[in-house]
C-alpha atoms as an extended CHARMM CRD file, in Angstrom:
* protein
*
        96  EXT
         1         1  MET       CA             97.4750000000       -5.2290000000      -78.6670000000  PROA      1               0.0000000000
         2         2  LYS       CA             99.2430000000       -4.4400000000      -75.3770000000  PROA      2               0.0000000000
         3         3  ARG       CA            102.5830000000       -4.5310000000      -77.1550000000  PROA      3               0.0000000000
         4         4  ILE       CA            101.4460000000       -1.9620000000      -79.7510000000  PROA      4               0.0000000000
         5         5  SER       CA            100.1690000000        0.3260000000      -76.9920000000  PROA      5               0.0000000000
         6         6  LEU       CA            103.4640000000        0.0540000000      -75.1170000000  PROA      6               0.0000000000
         7         7  VAL       CA            105.4310000000        0.8740000000      -78.2710000000  PROA      7               0.0000000000
         8         8  ALA       CA            103.1850000000        3.8860000000      -78.9520000000  PROA      8               0.0000000000
         9         9  ILE       CA            103.6610000000        5.1730000000      -75.4010000000  PROA      9               0.0000000000
        10        10  LEU       CA            107.4460000000        4.7780000000      -75.5910000000  PROA      10              0.0000000000
        11        11  MET       CA            107.5880000000        6.5620000000      -78.9550000000  PROA      11              0.0000000000
        12        12  ALA       CA            105.4800000000        9.4590000000      -77.6290000000  PROA      12              0.0000000000
        13        13  ALA       CA            107.7190000000        9.7700000000      -74.5610000000  PROA      13              0.0000000000
        14        14  THR       CA            110.8480000000        9.8080000000      -76.7400000000  PROA      14              0.0000000000
        15        15  ILE       CA            109.4440000000       12.5170000000      -79.0110000000  PROA      15              0.0000000000
        16        16  ALA       CA            108.2940000000       14.6230000000      -76.0400000000  PROA      16              0.0000000000
        17        17  GLY       CA            111.7210000000       14.3250000000      -74.3930000000  PROA      17              0.0000000000
        18        18  ALA       CA            113.5580000000       15.3570000000      -77.5530000000  PROA      18              0.0000000000
        19        19  SER       CA            111.4260000000       18.4410000000      -78.0700000000  PROA      19              0.0000000000
        20        20  ALA       CA            111.8070000000       19.4780000000      -74.4250000000  PROA      20              0.0000000000
        21        21  GLN       CA            115.6100000000       19.6680000000      -74.6910000000  PROA      21              0.0000000000
        22        22  GLY       CA            115.5320000000       23.0940000000      -76.3200000000  PROA      22              0.0000000000
        23        23  ARG       CA            118.4190000000       24.9380000000      -77.8770000000  PROA      23              0.0000000000
        24        24  PRO       CA            121.8140000000       25.7710000000      -76.3720000000  PROA      24              0.0000000000
        25        25  ASP       CA            121.7840000000       28.8380000000      -74.1250000000  PROA      25              0.0000000000
        26        26  SER       CA            124.7200000000       31.1580000000      -74.8010000000  PROA      26              0.0000000000
        27        27  ARG       CA            124.4640000000       32.5660000000      -71.2590000000  PROA      27              0.0000000000
        28        28  ALA       CA            125.3360000000       29.1520000000      -69.7760000000  PROA      28              0.0000000000
        29        29  MET       CA            128.4290000000       28.6840000000      -71.9530000000  PROA      29              0.0000000000
        30        30  SER       CA            131.8210000000       30.3820000000      -72.2040000000  PROA      30              0.0000000000
        31        31  CYS       CA            132.5390000000       32.5590000000      -75.2220000000  PROA      31              0.0000000000
        32        32  ALA       CA            135.0230000000       29.9730000000      -76.5170000000  PROA      32              0.0000000000
        33        33  GLN       CA            132.4110000000       27.2030000000      -76.1760000000  PROA      33              0.0000000000
        34        34  VAL       CA            129.8220000000       29.2130000000      -78.1300000000  PROA      34              0.0000000000
        35        35  GLN       CA            132.2940000000       30.0110000000      -80.8950000000  PROA      35              0.0000000000
        36        36  GLN       CA            133.4440000000       26.3830000000      -81.1310000000  PROA      36              0.0000000000
        37        37  LEU       CA            129.8390000000       25.1170000000      -81.2050000000  PROA      37              0.0000000000
        38        38  ILE       CA            129.1490000000       27.3820000000      -84.1790000000  PROA      38              0.0000000000
        39        39  VAL       CA            132.3260000000       26.2950000000      -85.9930000000  PROA      39              0.0000000000
        40        40  ASP       CA            131.6300000000       22.6020000000      -85.3400000000  PROA      40              0.0000000000
        41        41  ASN       CA            128.0470000000       22.7890000000      -86.6190000000  PROA      41              0.0000000000
        42        42  GLY       CA            128.2880000000       25.5200000000      -89.2550000000  PROA      42              0.0000000000
        43        43  ALA       CA            125.0720000000       27.1310000000      -88.0500000000  PROA      43              0.0000000000
        44        44  VAL       CA            123.3940000000       27.0480000000      -84.6420000000  PROA      44              0.0000000000
        45        45  VAL       CA            120.2360000000       28.5090000000      -83.1560000000  PROA      45              0.0000000000
        46        46  LEU       CA            121.1180000000       29.8050000000      -79.6890000000  PROA      46              0.0000000000
        47        47  THR       CA            118.9410000000       31.0050000000      -76.8620000000  PROA      47              0.0000000000
        48        48  THR       CA            120.3050000000       34.4430000000      -76.0040000000  PROA      48              0.0000000000
        49        49  GLY       CA            117.8430000000       35.6430000000      -73.3650000000  PROA      49              0.0000000000
        50        50  GLN       CA            114.6970000000       34.6160000000      -71.5490000000  PROA      50              0.0000000000
        51        51  PHE       CA            112.5400000000       35.1120000000      -74.6510000000  PROA      51              0.0000000000
        52        52  THR       CA            115.1390000000       35.6190000000      -77.3920000000  PROA      52              0.0000000000
        53        53  TYR       CA            117.0800000000       33.4570000000      -79.7960000000  PROA      53              0.0000000000
        54        54  ASP       CA            118.8380000000       33.7850000000      -83.1470000000  PROA      54              0.0000000000
        55        55  ARG       CA            120.7560000000       31.7650000000      -85.7010000000  PROA      55              0.0000000000
        56        56  TYR       CA            124.5340000000       32.1650000000      -85.8050000000  PROA      56              0.0000000000
        57        57  VAL       CA            126.8260000000       30.9690000000      -88.5840000000  PROA      57              0.0000000000
        58        58  ALA       CA            130.4430000000       30.0120000000      -89.1390000000  PROA      58              0.0000000000
        59        59  SER       CA            130.7300000000       31.2250000000      -92.7390000000  PROA      59              0.0000000000
        60        60  ARG       CA            128.9740000000       32.6050000000      -95.7980000000  PROA      60              0.0000000000
        61        61  GLN       CA            127.9770000000       29.1410000000      -97.0280000000  PROA      61              0.0000000000
        62        62  PHE       CA            125.4010000000       28.9920000000      -94.2050000000  PROA      62              0.0000000000
        63        63  CYS       CA            123.6280000000       32.1750000000      -95.3450000000  PROA      63              0.0000000000
        64        64  SER       CA            121.0810000000       32.3540000000      -98.1560000000  PROA      64              0.0000000000
        65        65  HSD       CA            121.9560000000       34.7620000000     -100.9710000000  PROA      65              0.0000000000
        66        66  PRO       CA            122.0120000000       37.7550000000     -100.7950000000  PROA      66              0.0000000000
        67        67  SER       CA            122.6110000000       37.5360000000      -97.0320000000  PROA      67              0.0000000000
        68        68  VAL       CA            126.1730000000       37.4730000000      -95.7500000000  PROA      68              0.0000000000
        69        69  PRO       CA            127.7410000000       36.9350000000      -92.3290000000  PROA      69              0.0000000000
        70        70  VAL       CA            127.6200000000       40.1220000000      -90.2670000000  PROA      70              0.0000000000
        71        71  ILE       CA            129.2960000000       40.5940000000      -86.9220000000  PROA      71              0.0000000000
        72        72  ALA       CA            127.0700000000       40.2240000000      -83.8940000000  PROA      72              0.0000000000
        73        73  SER       CA            127.5930000000       39.4950000000      -80.2320000000  PROA      73              0.0000000000
        74        74  VAL       CA            125.9360000000       37.3210000000      -77.6310000000  PROA      74              0.0000000000
        75        75  GLN       CA            126.1310000000       37.3180000000      -73.8730000000  PROA      75              0.0000000000
        76        76  THR       CA            127.9860000000       34.3330000000      -72.4670000000  PROA      76              0.0000000000
        77        77  ARG       CA            128.9090000000       33.1420000000      -69.0020000000  PROA      77              0.0000000000
        78        78  ASP       CA            132.2610000000       34.9500000000      -69.2040000000  PROA      78              0.0000000000
        79        79  ALA       CA            131.5970000000       37.8470000000      -71.6090000000  PROA      79              0.0000000000
        80        80  ASN       CA            128.8730000000       40.4310000000      -72.0970000000  PROA      80              0.0000000000
        81        81  GLN       CA            129.7460000000       40.6690000000      -75.7940000000  PROA      81              0.0000000000
        82        82  CYS       CA            131.1110000000       37.4960000000      -77.3280000000  PROA      82              0.0000000000
        83        83  PRO       CA            131.7560000000       38.0930000000      -81.0670000000  PROA      83              0.0000000000
        84        84  VAL       CA            129.8840000000       35.7870000000      -83.4560000000  PROA      84              0.0000000000
        85        85  TYR       CA            128.3360000000       36.0350000000      -86.9370000000  PROA      85              0.0000000000
        86        86  ARG       CA            124.7230000000       35.9180000000      -88.0620000000  PROA      86              0.0000000000
        87        87  CYS       CA            123.2720000000       36.2620000000      -91.5510000000  PROA      87              0.0000000000
        88        88  GLY       CA            122.3200000000       39.7760000000      -92.5190000000  PROA      88              0.0000000000
        89        89  GLN       CA            122.2340000000       42.3200000000      -95.2980000000  PROA      89              0.0000000000
        90        90  ASP       CA            125.4580000000       43.1190000000      -97.1220000000  PROA      90              0.0000000000
        91        91  ILE       CA            126.0030000000       46.8200000000      -96.4210000000  PROA      91              0.0000000000
        92        92  PHE       CA            128.0600000000       47.1040000000      -99.6320000000  PROA      92              0.0000000000
        93        93  LEU       CA            125.2800000000       45.7040000000     -101.8390000000  PROA      93              0.0000000000
        94        94  PHE       CA            123.3870000000       48.5590000000     -103.4460000000  PROA      94              0.0000000000
        95        95  ASP       CA            119.9720000000       48.2810000000     -105.0770000000  PROA      95              0.0000000000
        96        96  ASP       CA            119.5380000000       50.3010000000     -108.2510000000  PROA      96              0.0000000000
């Protein structure tokens, strides 16, 4: 019984620690690091401010149709406007 309790406590601590890690903060990284993180993972949710975050993508395959990559920028440690892509509306797609 003690062994089961110990295992349960260790599992709860592991889960709590993993959820407390949070997402990468663009403001703590260089622009090159942010861009490479996105390329390496395909899509990444980044903290961009105290209460803000968004999902950034490396290519169209990480956007759901009809969304496409649109240029955006994030603040990084070394740049106020580091160019990245996020999924958004295709400005050339017209609804009839």
